[in-house]
N, C-alpha and C positions, 0 to 999 in steps of 0.2 A: 448938390447931390452927386458927388463923385462916386465912381465905382458902381453905379446902379446897373449899368449894362453887364459888368462882370458878375454881379450877384445874380442877375436874372439868368445869365448863361450857366452859372454853376447850378442853379436850381433846376434848369431844364436838363442838364447833364445828370444830376442826381435822379431825376424822374426817369430818364432813359435807362440808367443802371438798375433802378428798382423794377422797372417794367421788364427788363431782360431777365432779371433774377426770378421774378414772379412767373414769367413764361417757362423758364427752366424748371421751376418747382412744379408747376402744373403738368408739364410734359412728363416729368419723371413720375409723378403720382399717377398719371394716366397709364404709363407703361407698367407700373407695378400692379395696377388694376386689370391689366391685360387689354387695354384699349390701344390699338395700333392706329397711327395716322394712315390715311389712304395713300397708296403709292403715287409717286409723281408720274405725270405723263412722260413717256420716253423722250419727247423733245425738250423737256425741262430739266432732265437729270444733269446734263452737262452744265447748264446755267446755274443750277442749285449748288454745284460744286465750285465753279469758278467765280460766280457773281460776288460773293462776299469778299474774296481776295482782291478782286478788281476794285470794288468800292473802297476797301481799306487802303489800297495803294493810292487811290485818288484823294482820300482824306489826308494821308501823309504828305502828299505833294501840296495840297491846299494849305495845310498847317505850316509847312515849311515856307511857302510863299508869303503867307500872312506874317509869320515871325520875321522873315527877312525884310519885308516892307516896313514892319513896325520898327525894326532896328535901323533901317536906312533913313526913315523919316523922323525918328525920335518919337514915335507914337502918333505922329501927325498932329500933335498938340491937343488932341481930343480924347484919346483913349489912354488909359493907364496900363501899367504892367498887370494889374489885377484883371482888367478887362481882357487883355491878351490871354492870360492864364485861363479865364473863364471860357474863351473861345476855343482854346486848345483842349480844355477839359470836355467841352461839348463834342468836338471832333472825336476824341478818344471814346467817349460814352456812346456816340452813334456807331462807331466801328464795332464796339463790344455788342451793342444791340443787334446790329446786322449779323454778326457772327452767331450769336445765340439764336436769333430768329431762324437762321438757316440750318442750324444744327439740331434744334429741338422743335420739331414740327408737331402740331396738335391736330387731333381729330376734330371735325366740325362739332361745335357745341361744347367744347372743353376749353 
């Protein structure tokens, strides 16, 4: 059963992208209907702006470290290139999800 881990990681990445796009669609539909999300507490405004960028930077560093370790160890004899691609796809999808979640806020109940 080679490449099982990569297939699972690609599936989770696809779900994250779908979830982000669904959130964006719902937020835009709510905005068109005139439903505004509640304002952020003043103490959270700065974190809402900086948080996604900090998380994405961490994901880039983590992805680079994993790719370098994979290259240096020849995959460790356990993981294939497909598995590595699935992991990197998961990191990219999570970064996209974080960015969309921060950008498109929803009112409670939407």
